[in-house]
C-alpha positions in Angstrom: 114.2 24.5 155.8 117.8 25.5 155.3 117.3 28.9 156.7 114.5 31.1 158.2 114.9 34.8 157.9 112.1 36.6 159.9 113.9 39.9 160.6 113.8 41.6 164.0 110.7 41.1 166.0 112.0 43.5 168.5 111.3 46.4 166.1 107.7 45.3 165.9 107.3 44.9 169.7 108.9 48.3 170.3 106.7 49.9 167.6 103.5 48.5 169.2 104.6 49.6 172.7 105.2 53.2 171.6 102.2 53.2 169.1 104.5 54.3 166.2 103.6 53.6 162.6 106.1 51.0 161.3 108.0 51.5 158.1 106.3 50.0 155.1 109.4 49.0 153.1 113.2 48.9 153.2 115.6 50.2 150.6 115.1 48.3 147.4 118.9 47.8 146.9 118.7 44.9 149.4 115.7 43.2 147.7 116.3 39.7 146.3 116.9 40.0 142.6 115.4 37.7 139.9 117.8 34.8 139.4 119.4 35.2 142.9 118.4 31.7 143.9 118.8 28.3 142.2 115.8 27.1 140.3 115.0 24.4 142.9 114.8 26.9 145.8 111.2 27.8 146.9 111.0 31.1 148.7 108.1 32.4 150.8 107.5 35.7 152.6 106.0 36.5 156.0 104.7 39.8 157.4 106.3 39.8 160.8 104.6 43.1 161.9 101.2 41.6 161.1 102.1 38.4 163.0 103.0 40.4 166.1 100.1 42.8 165.7 97.3 40.3 165.0 98.4 37.2 166.9 96.8 36.5 170.4 100.2 36.3 172.0 101.5 39.4 170.2 98.5 41.4 171.6 99.2 40.0 175.1 102.8 41.1 174.8 101.7 44.6 173.6 99.2 44.9 176.5 102.0 44.0 179.1 104.4 46.5 177.6 101.7 49.2 177.5 100.9 48.7 181.2 104.6 49.1 182.1 104.9 52.2 179.9 101.7 53.7 181.3 102.8 53.2 184.9 106.2 54.8 184.2 104.5 57.7 182.4 102.2 58.3 185.3 105.1 58.3 187.8 107.2 60.6 185.6 104.3 63.1 185.3 104.0 63.2 189.1 107.7 63.9 189.5 107.6 66.6 186.8 104.7 68.2 188.5 106.6 68.4 191.8 109.6 70.0 190.1 107.4 72.6 188.4 105.9 73.5 191.8 109.3 73.9 193.3 110.4 76.1 190.4 107.4 78.2 190.9 108.0 78.5 194.7 111.6 79.6 194.0 110.4 82.2 191.6 107.7 83.5 193.8 109.3 83.3 197.2 113.0 83.1 196.5 113.8 86.8 197.1 111.8 87.0 200.3 113.4 83.9 201.9 116.4 84.0 204.2 119.7 82.9 202.6 119.7 79.5 204.3 116.0 78.9 203.5 116.6 79.8 199.8 119.7 77.5 199.7 117.8 74.6 201.2 115.0 75.0 198.7 117.4 75.2 195.8 119.1 72.0 197.1 115.8 70.2 197.3 115.1 71.3 193.8 118.5 70.0 192.5 118.0 66.7 194.3 114.5 66.3 192.8 115.7 67.1 189.3 118.5 64.5 189.7 115.9 62.0 190.9 113.8 62.7 187.9 116.7 62.1 185.5 117.6 58.8 187.2 113.9 57.8 187.1 113.8 58.4 183.3 117.0 56.4 182.8 115.8 53.5 184.9 112.3 53.5 183.2 113.9 53.4 179.8 116.1 50.5 180.8 113.3 48.6 182.3 111.0 49.0 179.3 113.9 48.0 177.0 114.5 44.8 179.1 110.7 44.1 179.1 110.7 44.4 175.3 113.6 42.0 174.9 112.0 39.5 177.2 108.7 39.6 175.2 110.7 39.4 172.0 112.6 36.3 173.1 109.3 34.5 174.2 107.6 35.4 170.9 110.5 34.1 168.9 110.7 31.0 171.0 107.0 30.2 170.3 106.5 31.3 166.7 109.7 29.9 165.2 108.6 26.2 165.4 105.3 27.2 163.7 107.1 29.0 160.9 109.5 26.0 160.5 106.5 23.5 160.4 104.7 25.5 157.7 107.9 25.8 155.7 108.6 22.1 155.8 105.0 21.1 155.0 104.9 23.5 152.0 108.4 22.7 150.7 109.9 26.1 151.1 113.7 26.5 151.4 113.6 30.0 152.9 111.0 32.3 154.4 111.8 36.0 154.2 110.3 38.8 156.3 108.7 41.2 153.8 110.2 44.4 155.4 113.4 43.6 157.1 114.7 41.6 154.1 114.2 44.6 151.9 111.7 42.7 149.8 109.5 45.2 147.9 107.4 42.9 145.9 106.1 39.4 146.3 103.3 37.4 144.7 100.4 36.9 147.2 100.7 33.2 146.6 104.1 33.2 148.3 102.8 34.9 151.5 102.4 32.4 154.3 101.6 34.9 157.0 97.9 33.9 157.2 98.8 30.1 157.7 101.5 30.9 160.3 99.1 33.4 162.1 96.2 30.8 162.1 98.4 28.1 163.6 100.1 30.5 166.0 96.7 31.6 167.4 95.0 28.1 167.5 97.9 25.8 168.3 100.3 27.9 170.4 98.1 30.5 172.0 95.4 27.9 172.7 97.2 24.6 173.3 95.7 21.5 171.6 95.5 19.6 174.9 93.2 22.3 176.4 90.9 22.3 173.3 90.6 18.5 173.2 90.2 18.0 176.9 87.1 15.9 177.6 84.1 17.7 179.3 83.6 16.7 182.9 81.2 13.9 183.5 77.7 15.0 184.7 76.9 14.3 188.3 74.1 11.7 188.4 70.9 13.0 190.0 70.1 11.4 193.5 67.7 8.5 193.4 64.5 8.8 195.2 63.8 6.4 198.1 
């Protein structure tokens, strides 16, 4: 194919990781118009969100991102609980403490609050890096499949339904199912593993 336009897989991975509902369409002003392409250009569409959501490798990527997110969320909740307890202690005992004790407790509270802020920043950065890593790996493994399907079926371009702004396409032009099937059976489960011969049976010992 001359060009493959599959949009931003990062959007899909991020949406899966945060369990958000993805947008269903883009502004129609960017949609390909009738007569936009030469008559000899064959155009197909692909639902990238479905590819990420339903493929075996996309599900694995989502599970890894969710584990990171859940771990960070648990740690953040623990730190937030400690800060609330210190706030309550200052409110309940602050007036009865000696000046140096109250100042020490306030200092501990400020340090804990700063640690919480740094933790959130680091957690956000780590999740973002993990998403980019998963994106790069998914792109690396799915692009050859998309290219192969495009060449075999004679398509010049393959558009992402949503990121391209496409708001209508005939079902016959949608190659998502074919790409998804190959991605799950050829990439997620390598052909060598499927076709490997079964181990030879161990012969039974002969009786004397």
